[in-house]
N, C-alpha and C positions, 0 to 999 in steps of 0.2 A: 326493471333493469336486469335483475338477476336471471329471469327466465330468458330474456332476449340475449343476454351474454352467453348463457349456456347453449342456446340454440345456435348462435353464431359460431361459437367455438366448435360445436359438434359438426357444423357444416364445413368449417375450415379443415377439420381432421379428415373429412371425406373428400378433400380436394375440390370442393364445390363452391368455394368463396369467389365472388367477383373481386376485381381490384378495388372497387368502392367499398366492399364489405371488409376487406383487409385493412384499408385505410381507416375504417370506422373502429376496428379493433385497436389499431395503433393509437388513434385519437383518444379512445377511452383509457388506454394504458397511460398515455402522456398526461391526461387529466389527473389520474390518481397519483402519478409520479410527482406531480407538482404540488401535492398536498391540498388540492382543491376538494371540496366536499363530494363524496360519492358513497353510495350504499355498498357496504362490504358484504359479500356472500357469507351465508352461515356455514358452519363446520360441515354439515351434511353435503352441501353443494360443493365445497372444496374437495372432499373425498371422492364424490361422484365424478367430478371433472378430472381429477388426477387419475382415477381408474380408467376413464375414457381416453385420456392422453396416452397412458401406457399401452393401450390397445391400438393406438393410431400408428399407421405405417410411417408417419412423419417422425414419430418418436424413435423408431428403430433406424430410420434413415439418419437421424442425428448421431446415433451411436456408431454407424459405419462411415459417417463423414460424407455421404453422397449428397445430402441436402439438409440444410438447417431449418428447423421449424420456426414459427413466428417468434416465440419468446426468446430464441437464441439470437435472432436478428435484431431485436430491439435494444436500444441503449440501456445499460444497467443503471438503476437508481437505488439509492439506499434509504430513501425517505418515503416508501410506498405504504407504510403502516402494515396492516394485516390483510390487505386485499388479496383477491385470488391471484392477480398478476404478480404480487410480491412472492407468493408461493412458487409461481412459475419461474420468475427471474432468479430466485435464490435456490432453486432446486433443478438446475439445468438438466441433469439426467434423472431427476426424481429419485435421488439416492436414498432418501429416508423411506419412501414407499417400497422401493426395490429391496431395501434391507430386510423389510418384514417378510419378504418372500424367499429370501436366500438363507441357507443354513451355513454357508462357508464364508460369510462376511467377517472381516477382521474384528476381533474383540479388543478395542483400544479405547473404550470410553473413559478409562481411568487416566489416560494421558491427556491432561488438560492443556489448553492453549497458553501461550505466553502472557505476561502481564507487565505492569509498570515496575521494572527492576533496572537498576543502574548503580554503578560505582562512581562517586565523585572523588577525584584526586586533586588535593589542594597543592599550592606552590611549595609548601613545607614538607610534602611527602605524605601527609595525612590522607587516608583512604576512608570514605564514608559510604556505607551501603544505604542508599536512599530509601529502599523499600522498608527498611526497619526504622526510619526516622518519622517522628510525628510532625504534624503541621506546625510551622513556626520558624524562628530564626535558627539557622545552622551555624553561621559564622558572622561576626561583625568586627572586622579588623582592617586596618590600613585604609579607612575611608570607604570600604565596600561591604555591603550587607548581602549575605546569601541566605535565602529562605526557601521553604517549601510551602506553597500556598494550599488553600483548601481543595483545589482540584488535583493536587499531587504534582504540580508543575514547579520545577526549579527556577527561581528568579534571582537575578542580580540587580543591585541598585547602588549607585554611587552616592554616598552620603556626605563625602567631603573631598572635593577636588584637590585640596591642599595636601591631604595625606594619602590620596590614592596612588598606588604604584602601578604604572603602566607596563612594567617589565615582568609582572607576575603572571604566570600561565596556569590555568586549571584545565582538567580534562574530565569529560563526562563519557563513560563507556558502558554500553549495554552488553550483557552476556547473551548467549543463545537462549531463546525463550524470554527475552526481555525487550522492552521499548521504553522510551522516555521523552518528555518534552521539556524544553528549557527556554527561558526568556533571557537573552543575552544583555550585557550592560547597556547597549544602545537601544533596547526595546525590540530588537529583531527576535523572531521566534524560530526555533528549530525542533523538528521531530526526528528522533533517532530510531531507526528500525533495529531489529535484533542483530547482535554481533557487530556493532558499529561504535565509532568513537568520534568525539568532537573536542578539539583543543582550541582554547581561546584566551586572550588576555582578560584579566579581571577589570581592566579599564582600557578602552580603545584610545588610540592616539588621535590627534586632531586632523591628521593627514590621510589616514587610511584605517580600515577595519579589516583585519586579516585573521582567518581561522583555518584550521587544518582538520580534515576528516578522513575516516576510513569507513567502509561498509556502505550504508545507505542513509541519507539524511534529506528531509524536506525542509526548505527554508522559506520563510516569509520575512523579507528584509524591510526594516524601517528606514525611511529616508533620514539622512543626517546632513546638516549643513554647517559650514564653518565660515566665520567672517574673514574676508581677505582685505587688508588695508588698501583703500583706493579702488577696490573692485567689487564692493558689495559682499555677497557670500557665494559659496560654491558647494556643490555636493561632495560629500566624503565617500569615496568608493568603498565597496565591500568586496573582499577577495576571499574565495574559497579555494584551498589547495588540496589536491589529492596526489597520489603517486604519479599520475599521468597528465594532469591538467591543472590549470589555474582558471577559475571562473571569475570574471570581473562583473560586478553588479552595481547598479545605481539605485534600484528600488523595485522589487519584483518578488514573484513566487516561483520556485522551481524545485525540481527533485534531482538529486545526484545519486547514482548507483555506481559504486566503485568496488563492489565485491570482487575479490581476486579470483573467484571461481569462474568468472566470465572473461571472455577474450577481450572485451572492450569495456570502457567506462561510459556510462550513458547519462547525459544531462538533458532533462526534459523541462522545457519552459512552459509555465502555465500562464503567467501574465508578465508584462514588462519587457525588458530586453537585457540580454547578457552577452558577454564576449567570452567564448571558450578558447583557451590558448593551450596548445600542446606543450608540455614541459620538455618533450624530447626534441621536437623539430622547430618549435617556435611558431608554427603555423597557427592561424586563428580563424574563427568563424563567428559571426554575430547571429544570434538566434532571435527570431520573432516568436510570439506566442504560438503554442501548439506545434513547435518544432523540437526535434531531438538531435543532439550531437553525440555520435558514437566515436570515442577516442581510442584508437589503437596505434598501429604504425602510422596512420594518418587520421584526419578528422572526416567523418562522413555525416552529412546532415540530411535528415528526412522528416516527413510529416510524422507527428507523434500520436500515439494512442494514449492520450493523457489519462483517461479513466483507468487504463491498465497500469500505467506507470506509477500512479499515486494511490492505487487501490489499497495498499498496505496502510497508508496513512489514514484512510477513511474506514479502516476496520474490515477490509475484505481481501480475499484472494480472487483475482480474475485471471483466467487463463484463456487465451485465444490462439488456438492451433499451436500450443506449446509442447515442446518435447517433455516426456516424462522425467528425464534427467534434470531439466531445469525446474520442473514442478517440485521434485523431491528435494532440490537444494533449498527451496523456500520452506518446505516442511521441516527439514533438518534444523534450520535456524530458528523457526518460530516455536516448534514443539520440543526442541533440544533432544532429538533422537538420532540414532544411527540408521543407515539404510544400506542394503546390499541388493544388487540387481545385475543381470547379464547386460553387457554393453548394448546388444541389439534391441533389448526391450526399452532401453533409455531413449531410443529414437522414435518411439510411438508418440503420436501427437494427440492432445486432448483439448476440449473446450469445457469451460465450467466457471461457476462462481460460487464461493462458499464464504460465510462469515468467519473471520479470524477469531471470533469469540467462541466458536464451536470446538468441542474436543477433537482430538486427532481422528476419531472414527468418522466424523462428517466428511472430511476430504478423502479418506481412504475408501469409504463407501461409494462416493461419487466416482472414483476411478474404477473400483471393482464392478460397478453397475454396467460399465461398458463391455464387460466380459472379454476384454483384450488381454488382461493380465490377472493373476491371482496374487493376493496379498496376505501375508501372515505376520503377526506381531508377536514377538517374544521379548517380554520385559520392555526395554526401550529400543528395540531393533525391529525395523520393518524389512521383511524379506519379500522380494518381488520375484514371482515365478510365472512361467507360461501356463 
């Protein structure tokens, strides 16, 4: 398998692969991506193939944008273990190997990625830094228990309906360089990206479940029903409010990006169905799975790149023909750094995929490897130059 793969990849790099051989490569990749058994190449083979890849005209074509190589065209998977194609998929520009050959790469290994950090604000004004709290009960008051479980997730549980106060609101907020997960009182789950917030009642009403958010949050909404005399039971709607939109949900998974640095707010539906309502005009659109609503002066609906939209929640950065200015916005939030760059350089576009668990140097080396810009790091400031 290993020898055949090496030979086939070498043939691919010489532009000699038939369509059937390319399909064979893709099928092998898909097999590994789905966690099916497969022989993993040894370290020597990996290094040998990476060296061959860097010599390939297709590698240089990828940097200039004229043509993308095979591993840029394939769908990204995060569960490929340590196979050769994992190295290819997560090293879009082979930034680690290129770093070893460059003397002007940014020295930013000491700037670590973000982590599970958030501030919980209770109804009485108490503020709790959750990263400094041990596993266990945080609060048990008014019929509601708040705890931090063994996975570091914030959980709400109603222990007494008679004493629970539906008018109390809590807020979970992440700083730059932080993210957090919460299980809401109804069992719905929410993942907060960096520099985001979620406000919610400690007990949801019987008629609706309403929360308000800023920044970026991924939701997995639990179904909730209430008995209606003479009519059986009906679903309790879940409503998400941002500055520009209200999202009405019945039971689904979706991502909402409402960072103010972007011109529009983006709601990306993964499963289920949601109605997106403009808070300015009252216009609305109903989304089907794999659709995205962009809400600005009006609502624009298009097919969604779901993998890109929820990459942060899955622990990755994925960039597809993205402007450098937008990439750096994500870098600022996740690594809690400052950035300066000329406006014209911010318009350069890049493709790439990097784990959010890597230090800042990983993503900067990926950008620097294209040789379109130079990057310098001084303390916690990134300076972009020509």
